[in-house]
N, C-alpha and C positions, 0 to 999 in steps of 0.2 A: 712286142711279146715275140720269142724268138719261136719260129717254126721246125720241131723237130718230124722228118718222114721217118718211116717204120714200113721195109722193105723185106720179105720172106714169102718161100714157098708156101707157109703152114699160117696162114691169115692169121689163125686163132691164137698159135704163139708170138705172132706179133703184137696182137690187141693186148696180150697177157702186159707187154711191156708198156702202155700207155697210161697206166695211169702212174710209172715211176716217173715219168717224165710232165706231165702234167701240176706232180708233186709240186715238181721243181720250174712250174713257170712257163713251163711251153706248148702251143698250139702245137695237135700233134694228128698229122694227117699218117694212113696205114695201108697199105696195098701190096698186091700180088704180083708184080712184077715189074723186069727193070724199065721196061717204055713206060709204064704207069708212073713209078718212083723218078723219072726221069722230068717227064711231063711236070709233076707235082714241084720239083726242085726248081725248074723255069721258072714256074709261077709266084715265088719265095721261098724258098727252102733254106734256112739255117745250119741244121743235122741233118744226115743222114745215120741208120743205123739200115744196115743190110745183113742178109743172113747171108750164106756160102751156095748152097745150092739156088737157084731161081728158073721158075719156068721157061722162061726167054734165054735162059744164058746160066753164066756163070759169074760171079760174086767182080771178077777181074775182069772180062768182058767190060760188065759195067761200070768199075772203077775208069777204065780206059773212056769210056765215054761221057762219063762225068768228067774226067778230069780235060778232056776237048774244049768243052762246056765252059769248067772255072776251074784252074788251076787252082783257088782255093781255096775249093770246098774239101771241108771234112768228112771222110768216113770211116767209120765203125762197123769193121767187120765182128762178126759173132763166130765161135768157134763149131767143130760137128765131132762127136763120136766118134767119125771110121778114120 
C-alpha cells in the first residue's frame, strides 16, 4: 500500500486531506513539521504533500533537504492565499 505523508503548519487542514488519500488506497501519516515529515519519509514514504509555510522552515528548504536524501521523491506543494 502506498504511503502518503501530509505535512502542514495547520494540522487540522492536513487531516482534512486524509480521507481523499485513504479512498485512493494510501496509508496516510500527517505531521506538523519538516523534520517530522523527513523522518516519516525515511521510514518508507511514497508521496509527500507539503504546505508552503511550516513551523520549522519553508517548503523550499524542506524540498532541498528531501531531494538531498532522495532525488526521486515526488512532492506536491499547496498554494496559499497570499
